[in-house]
C-alpha positions as CSV (number, residue, x, y, z in Angstrom):
1,M,0.0,0.0,0.0
2,G,1.5,3.3,-1.1
3,V,1.5,6.4,1.0
4,S,-1.2,8.0,-1.1
5,A,-3.4,4.9,-0.8
6,L,-2.8,4.9,3.0
7,Y,-3.7,8.6,3.2
8,E,-6.9,8.0,1.2
9,W,-7.9,5.0,3.4
10,L,-7.3,7.0,6.6
11,W,-9.2,10.0,5.2
12,N,-12.2,7.8,4.4
13,I,-12.2,6.3,7.9
14,N,-11.8,9.6,9.7
15,R,-13.6,11.9,7.3
16,S,-16.4,12.8,9.8
17,T,-13.8,13.4,12.5
18,F,-11.7,15.6,10.4
19,Q,-14.7,17.6,9.2
20,K,-16.3,18.1,12.7
21,K,-13.2,18.4,14.9
22,K,-10.4,20.6,13.7
23,N,-8.8,21.4,17.0
24,A,-5.2,20.3,17.9
25,T,-6.3,17.6,20.3
26,S,-8.4,15.7,17.8
27,I,-5.8,16.1,15.1
28,Y,-3.2,14.7,17.5
29,E,-5.5,11.8,18.3
30,N,-5.9,11.0,14.6
31,I,-2.1,11.1,14.1
32,R,-1.6,8.8,17.2
33,V,-4.1,6.3,15.8
34,C,-2.4,6.3,12.5
35,M,1.1,5.8,14.1
36,N,-0.3,2.9,16.2
37,L,-1.6,1.2,13.0
38,V,1.8,1.7,11.3
39,D,3.7,0.4,14.3
40,S,1.5,-2.7,14.6
41,M,2.0,-3.7,10.9
42,P,5.0,-6.0,11.5
43,R,3.0,-7.9,14.2
44,R,0.0,-8.1,12.0
45,L,2.0,-9.4,9.0
46,Q,3.7,-11.9,11.2
47,A,0.4,-13.2,12.5
48,V,-0.9,-13.6,8.9
49,I,2.3,-15.5,7.9
50,K,2.0,-17.7,11.0
51,A,-1.7,-18.4,10.3
52,K,-0.8,-19.2,6.7
53,G,-3.4,-16.7,5.4
54,Q,-6.2,-17.8,7.7
55,P,-8.0,-15.3,9.9
56,T,-6.1,-13.8,12.8
57,K,-7.1,-11.8,15.9
58,Y,-6.5,-8.6,14.0
């Protein structure tokens, strides 16, 4: 997934949040959620590999 695809995906998920809340706290929260998703990707990918493509807890 490229950066532009990731941005579009996150924008679609948080569209209502971005439109309704434009204060620094809500923007920080959105950034924190995005960073947590990015940080968790190695664990998520490892779980998929371990499960051989079957469903995982994620």
